[in-house]
C-alpha positions as CSV (number, residue, x, y, z in Angstrom):
1,X,0.0,0.0,0.0
2,X,1.4,3.4,-1.0
3,X,2.1,6.0,1.7
4,X,-0.7,8.2,0.4
5,X,-3.1,5.3,1.1
6,X,-2.4,5.7,4.8
7,X,-3.7,9.3,4.8
8,X,-7.2,10.1,5.9
9,X,-9.0,11.5,2.9
10,X,-12.6,12.2,1.6
11,X,-13.9,9.7,-1.1
12,X,-16.8,9.6,-3.4
13,X,-19.3,7.1,-2.0
14,X,-19.6,5.7,-5.5
15,X,-15.9,5.1,-5.8
16,X,-14.9,1.4,-6.5
17,X,-12.7,1.5,-3.5
18,X,-15.7,1.7,-1.2
19,X,-17.0,-1.8,-0.3
20,X,-20.5,-2.4,-1.5
21,X,-21.9,-3.1,2.0
22,X,-20.3,0.2,3.3
23,X,-21.7,2.1,0.3
24,X,-25.2,0.8,0.9
25,X,-25.1,1.7,4.6
26,X,-23.7,5.2,3.9
27,X,-26.3,5.9,1.2
28,X,-29.1,5.0,3.6
29,X,-27.9,7.7,6.0
30,X,-26.2,10.3,3.8
31,X,-27.7,13.8,3.5
32,X,-26.8,16.6,1.1
33,X,-23.5,18.1,2.2
34,X,-22.3,15.0,4.0
35,X,-18.8,13.6,3.2
36,X,-17.5,10.1,3.4
37,X,-13.9,9.8,4.7
38,X,-11.5,6.9,4.3
39,X,-9.4,6.5,7.5
40,X,-6.8,3.7,7.5
41,X,-5.0,2.5,10.6
42,X,-2.8,-0.4,11.5
43,X,-4.5,-3.3,13.2
44,X,-3.4,-4.8,16.5
45,X,-0.4,-7.1,16.4
46,X,-1.2,-10.8,15.7
47,X,0.8,-13.9,16.4
48,X,2.5,-15.6,19.3
49,X,4.2,-12.4,20.6
50,X,1.1,-10.1,20.2
51,X,0.7,-9.8,23.9
52,X,4.2,-8.1,24.0
53,X,3.3,-5.7,21.1
54,X,5.1,-7.7,18.4
55,X,3.7,-9.4,15.5
56,X,2.1,-8.9,12.1
57,X,-0.1,-5.9,11.6
58,X,-2.6,-5.5,8.9
59,X,-4.5,-2.4,7.8
60,X,-8.0,-1.6,8.9
61,X,-10.0,0.9,6.9
62,X,-12.6,2.9,8.8
63,X,-15.2,4.8,6.8
64,X,-16.5,7.9,8.5
65,X,-19.7,9.7,7.4
66,X,-19.2,13.3,8.4
67,X,-22.1,15.8,8.3
68,X,-21.8,19.2,6.6
69,X,-21.3,20.8,10.0
70,X,-18.3,18.6,10.8
71,X,-20.1,16.2,13.2
72,X,-19.6,12.5,12.9
73,X,-22.8,10.8,11.7
74,X,-21.6,7.2,11.7
75,X,-18.4,5.1,11.5
76,X,-18.2,1.9,9.5
77,X,-15.6,-0.7,9.0
78,X,-15.2,-4.1,7.4
79,X,-14.6,-7.2,9.6
């Protein structure tokens, strides 16, 4: 994943990078002026040494629906 893909950024809800389940949930709540944000972060460590903070880390993408006034409407993520 490129470094730019680790930055929080607004995305078009109809972009192919938005998973279909997330898109449908967002469209059900989205109002004019709302913006969908893509917010990646590293997941918790996994593996035998995870309890010590070591191990493989994946990337978790959170999708934030933000109202026109800047308030968070809802957060979504894939499991």
